[in-house]
C-alpha positions as CSV (number, residue, x, y, z in Angstrom):
1,M,-16.6,23.2,-0.5
2,G,-19.2,24.5,-3.3
3,I,-20.0,22.9,-6.0
4,K,-19.0,25.5,-7.9
5,R,-15.8,26.6,-7.0
6,H,-14.9,22.3,-6.3
7,H,-15.5,22.4,-10.2
8,L,-14.1,25.6,-10.9
9,Q,-10.8,24.2,-8.4
10,T,-10.7,21.0,-10.7
11,E,-10.6,22.7,-13.8
12,L,-7.9,24.6,-12.7
13,L,-5.2,22.4,-11.0
14,L,-6.4,20.5,-14.9
15,T,-5.4,23.4,-16.7
16,Q,-2.2,23.5,-14.9
17,T,-1.6,19.9,-15.2
18,K,-1.6,20.2,-18.9
19,G,0.5,22.8,-18.9
20,L,3.2,21.6,-16.8
21,L,3.3,18.0,-19.1
22,R,3.5,20.1,-22.0
23,S,5.6,23.0,-20.7
24,S,8.3,20.5,-19.3
25,G,7.5,18.1,-23.4
26,L,6.5,15.0,-21.1
27,R,2.9,13.1,-20.9
28,A,1.4,10.7,-18.7
29,R,3.1,7.0,-19.3
30,K,1.0,4.3,-19.3
31,G,3.5,1.9,-18.6
32,L,4.2,3.4,-14.9
33,G,0.3,3.6,-14.4
34,Q,0.6,7.4,-14.4
35,H,-2.9,8.9,-14.0
36,F,-2.2,12.5,-12.1
37,L,-4.4,13.6,-9.3
38,I,-6.4,17.2,-10.3
39,D,-9.1,17.5,-7.5
40,E,-8.6,20.1,-4.7
41,E,-10.8,17.7,-1.6
42,V,-9.1,14.4,-2.2
43,L,-5.6,16.2,-1.5
44,R,-7.7,17.8,1.7
45,L,-8.2,14.2,2.5
46,I,-5.2,12.5,2.2
47,I,-4.3,15.5,4.0
48,T,-6.6,14.9,6.8
49,A,-5.8,11.6,7.2
50,A,-2.4,11.7,7.4
51,Q,-2.4,13.7,10.5
52,L,0.9,15.2,9.8
53,T,2.6,17.4,12.2
54,P,6.1,19.8,11.8
55,A,8.3,17.2,13.3
56,D,6.8,14.9,11.0
57,V,8.8,13.1,7.9
58,V,6.4,11.9,4.9
59,L,7.9,9.4,2.2
60,E,5.8,10.4,-0.6
61,I,6.1,7.4,-3.5
62,G,5.1,8.5,-7.3
63,P,5.4,12.2,-5.9
64,G,4.3,12.5,-10.2
65,L,3.7,16.1,-10.9
66,G,4.6,17.6,-7.3
67,V,1.0,18.4,-6.4
68,L,0.4,16.7,-3.4
69,T,4.2,16.8,-2.7
70,R,3.7,20.5,-1.9
71,E,0.9,20.1,0.5
72,L,2.7,17.6,2.0
73,A,6.1,20.2,2.3
74,S,3.9,23.2,3.5
75,R,2.8,21.0,7.2
76,A,5.7,18.2,7.5
77,G,8.8,19.2,8.6
78,W,10.6,17.4,5.7
79,V,9.3,14.9,2.3
80,I,11.4,12.2,0.5
81,A,9.8,11.9,-2.7
82,V,11.0,8.6,-4.5
83,E,10.3,8.9,-8.1
84,L,10.8,6.1,-10.6
85,D,10.9,8.4,-13.8
86,D,14.1,9.5,-14.5
87,K,12.4,12.8,-16.8
88,L,9.8,13.4,-13.4
89,A,12.3,13.5,-11.2
90,A,14.6,16.2,-12.7
91,M,10.9,17.9,-13.4
92,L,10.5,17.6,-9.9
93,R,14.3,19.0,-8.6
94,E,13.6,22.1,-11.1
95,T,9.9,23.2,-9.7
96,L,10.2,21.9,-6.2
97,A,13.4,23.6,-5.8
98,S,12.2,26.7,-3.5
99,F,11.0,24.0,-1.0
100,K,14.1,23.8,1.2
101,N,12.9,20.7,2.8
102,V,11.7,18.3,0.4
103,T,14.6,16.2,-1.4
104,I,13.9,14.0,-4.3
105,I,15.2,10.8,-5.0
106,N,15.3,9.3,-8.1
107,K,14.9,5.3,-7.6
108,D,12.4,2.5,-7.1
109,V,11.1,2.5,-4.4
110,L,10.1,-1.7,-4.6
111,K,14.4,-2.3,-5.0
112,T,15.7,0.1,-2.0
113,E,15.6,0.2,2.1
114,P,13.7,2.3,3.7
115,A,16.1,3.1,6.0
116,D,18.7,3.5,3.1
117,L,16.4,6.4,2.5
118,F,17.0,8.6,5.1
119,E,20.5,8.8,5.0
120,E,20.2,12.8,3.7
121,T,17.2,13.1,6.6
122,K,18.9,11.7,9.5
123,T,20.8,14.8,11.0
124,Q,17.2,16.8,10.9
125,F,15.4,13.5,12.1
126,P,17.6,11.5,14.0
127,S,14.5,9.3,15.6
128,R,13.7,7.9,11.7
129,N,9.9,8.2,12.5
130,Y,7.7,8.3,8.8
131,K,4.7,8.2,7.0
132,V,4.2,7.1,3.6
133,V,1.8,8.9,2.0
134,A,1.6,8.3,-1.9
135,N,-0.7,8.5,-5.2
136,L,0.1,4.4,-6.3
137,P,0.6,3.6,-9.7
138,Y,-2.2,0.1,-9.7
139,Y,0.1,-2.1,-10.1
140,I,2.4,-1.8,-7.4
141,T,-0.1,-1.8,-4.6
142,S,0.2,-4.9,-3.1
143,P,4.2,-4.7,-3.5
144,V,4.9,-1.4,-1.9
145,L,2.4,-2.6,1.3
146,R,4.3,-5.6,1.2
147,H,7.7,-3.6,1.5
148,F,6.9,-1.1,3.9
149,L,5.1,-3.7,6.4
150,E,7.4,-6.1,6.4
151,A,10.5,-3.8,6.4
152,S,13.3,-3.8,9.5
153,L,12.1,0.1,9.5
154,K,7.9,0.6,9.6
155,P,6.2,3.6,9.4
156,Q,4.0,4.9,11.5
157,S,1.4,4.9,8.8
158,M,0.6,4.6,5.8
159,V,-2.0,6.2,3.7
160,I,-2.3,5.7,-0.5
161,M,-4.9,6.1,-3.3
162,V,-5.3,2.6,-4.3
163,Q,-7.8,1.3,-6.8
164,K,-11.7,0.6,-4.9
165,E,-11.2,-2.8,-5.5
166,V,-7.9,-3.3,-4.1
167,A,-9.3,-1.1,-1.1
168,E,-11.9,-3.5,-0.1
169,E,-10.2,-6.6,-0.7
170,I,-7.7,-5.3,1.8
171,T,-10.5,-4.5,4.6
172,A,-12.5,-7.4,4.1
173,K,-13.7,-9.5,7.0
174,P,-13.2,-13.7,7.4
175,G,-15.9,-14.4,4.7
176,R,-14.4,-12.2,1.6
177,M,-9.9,-12.7,2.7
178,S,-7.7,-13.0,0.3
179,L,-3.7,-13.8,0.2
180,L,-3.8,-9.8,-0.1
181,S,-5.8,-9.0,3.1
182,I,-4.3,-11.9,5.4
183,S,-0.7,-9.9,4.3
184,V,-2.0,-6.5,5.4
185,Q,-3.7,-7.4,8.4
186,L,-1.9,-9.4,9.7
187,Y,0.9,-6.4,9.8
188,G,-1.6,-3.6,10.6
189,E,-5.3,-2.2,11.3
190,P,-6.4,-1.1,7.2
191,T,-9.0,1.3,7.0
192,I,-11.1,3.0,4.0
193,I,-11.1,6.8,4.1
194,S,-12.8,7.9,0.8
195,D,-14.0,6.4,-2.1
196,V,-12.4,8.3,-5.1
197,P,-13.9,8.6,-8.8
198,A,-12.1,8.5,-11.7
199,R,-12.4,12.0,-13.2
200,C,-10.5,13.4,-10.7
201,F,-7.3,12.0,-11.9
202,F,-6.0,12.9,-15.4
203,P,-6.0,11.0,-17.8
204,A,-8.9,9.2,-15.7
205,P,-8.3,5.6,-15.2
206,K,-11.4,3.5,-16.1
207,V,-11.6,2.2,-12.3
208,D,-12.6,4.2,-9.3
209,S,-10.4,4.7,-6.9
210,A,-10.0,4.6,-2.5
211,I,-7.9,6.7,0.1
212,L,-6.8,3.8,2.4
213,K,-5.0,3.8,5.4
214,V,-2.6,1.6,7.3
215,T,-1.4,2.5,11.2
216,P,1.1,-0.9,11.4
217,Y,0.9,-3.0,14.5
218,P,4.3,-2.7,17.5
219,Q,4.2,-6.4,16.6
220,P,1.6,-8.4,14.2
221,A,-1.2,-9.7,15.0
222,I,-0.8,-13.2,15.8
223,D,2.5,-15.2,17.2
224,V,3.8,-16.4,14.1
225,A,8.1,-17.0,14.0
226,D,8.4,-17.9,11.0
227,T,6.2,-15.3,7.8
228,E,8.0,-17.1,4.8
229,S,6.3,-20.9,6.1
230,F,3.2,-18.9,7.3
231,F,2.8,-16.9,3.7
232,T,3.3,-20.7,2.1
233,L,0.7,-22.5,3.5
234,V,-1.8,-19.4,3.2
235,R,-1.1,-19.6,-0.8
236,A,-2.0,-23.5,-0.5
237,G,-5.1,-22.7,0.8
238,F,-6.1,-19.8,-1.6
239,S,-4.2,-22.4,-4.5
240,A,-7.6,-23.5,-5.9
241,S,-10.3,-20.7,-6.0
242,R,-13.6,-21.3,-4.6
243,K,-12.3,-24.7,-4.0
244,Q,-13.0,-26.3,-0.2
245,I,-9.7,-25.8,2.2
246,A,-8.8,-29.7,2.4
247,N,-8.8,-29.4,-1.3
248,S,-7.3,-26.6,-1.9
249,L,-4.0,-27.4,0.9
250,A,-3.6,-31.1,-0.6
251,H,-3.2,-29.3,-4.1
252,G,-1.4,-26.2,-2.9
253,L,1.3,-28.1,-0.3
254,G,1.2,-31.1,-2.5
255,V,0.1,-33.8,0.0
256,S,-2.4,-36.4,0.1
257,K,-5.9,-35.5,0.8
258,P,-5.7,-37.9,4.2
259,E,-2.3,-35.2,5.6
260,A,-4.7,-32.1,4.2
261,L,-7.4,-33.5,6.7
262,S,-5.3,-33.8,8.9
263,L,-3.9,-30.8,8.9
264,L,-7.4,-29.4,9.8
265,A,-8.4,-31.8,12.5
266,G,-5.4,-30.5,14.3
267,A,-6.3,-27.1,14.5
268,N,-10.4,-27.9,14.5
269,I,-10.9,-26.8,10.8
270,M,-14.0,-28.0,8.9
271,P,-12.3,-29.0,6.1
272,Q,-15.7,-28.0,4.1
273,R,-14.4,-24.5,4.4
274,R,-12.7,-22.0,2.1
275,A,-9.9,-20.4,2.3
276,E,-12.0,-17.0,2.8
277,T,-13.6,-18.1,5.8
278,L,-10.6,-18.3,7.7
279,S,-9.5,-15.5,10.7
280,L,-5.9,-14.8,10.9
281,E,-6.5,-16.5,14.1
282,E,-7.5,-19.6,12.6
283,W,-4.5,-19.3,9.8
284,A,-2.1,-18.7,13.1
285,S,-3.7,-22.2,14.4
286,L,-2.9,-24.0,10.8
287,W,0.7,-22.7,11.1
288,R,1.4,-24.4,14.3
289,I,0.0,-27.5,13.2
290,F,1.8,-27.2,9.9
291,I,5.2,-26.5,11.2
292,Q,5.2,-28.8,14.0
293,R,4.0,-32.4,11.2
294,E,7.2,-29.9,8.9
295,E,9.6,-30.3,11.8
296,R,9.1,-33.8,12.7
297,C,9.7,-34.8,8.9
């Protein structure tokens, strides 16, 4: 796309966005992290990454003014758009009324099981396979990822807009791992599709974004029978930032330093290392030692 054409399309989307907000008596709510996408090229990248077909059901979180929703509806078989903002949900029901394959649900997606959102589409799509596509408010990125990746009914894929720094954290390799990267990479493979400058939104956020795609695994990447105790251990490992793993575990688990050293020795992990250097496989090995000792106590 030429630079001039791209600029003109962005200006048009910005004008339409402002006009729709004004005519509906709405405004972007900072408390809900509302930043509306106004860049056609970014829309194209999202749609391309989602790889939609008429057989797909799409779950869109936070549809906002419906710019992305329209693109999704023109390619997917059905779109379930979940909007927390009452006024936006009411407006969307009016402006998207011509789309017969769009369902607007006015709920908090984090308080609703994914399986419960498919009651209105079960006749058309009995398999209940679905894809998540969303321009997420930054403050719910981590909860949304965990909510869907740990759900009984998992998506086929997730294509989401997140803060650039968070996308880089999620896709990090050992050496820069974090609790967030482990919590996502346990369940799926994350890939950064593209960076997205702040100017692509109205109002512009203070930081740049990125399009992130997560493809869930059929089974978790490592064999962990009890994820609750696994994440108890991982949280303990990251409880003391930049400290050696032995000190972090002792602090986070509330055990003595010799006990922490014994755990690490059982998993063949050097006590001088830091939590961010451990791979998923090493966390799994450490968890097996940890759970064995817990069961003996």
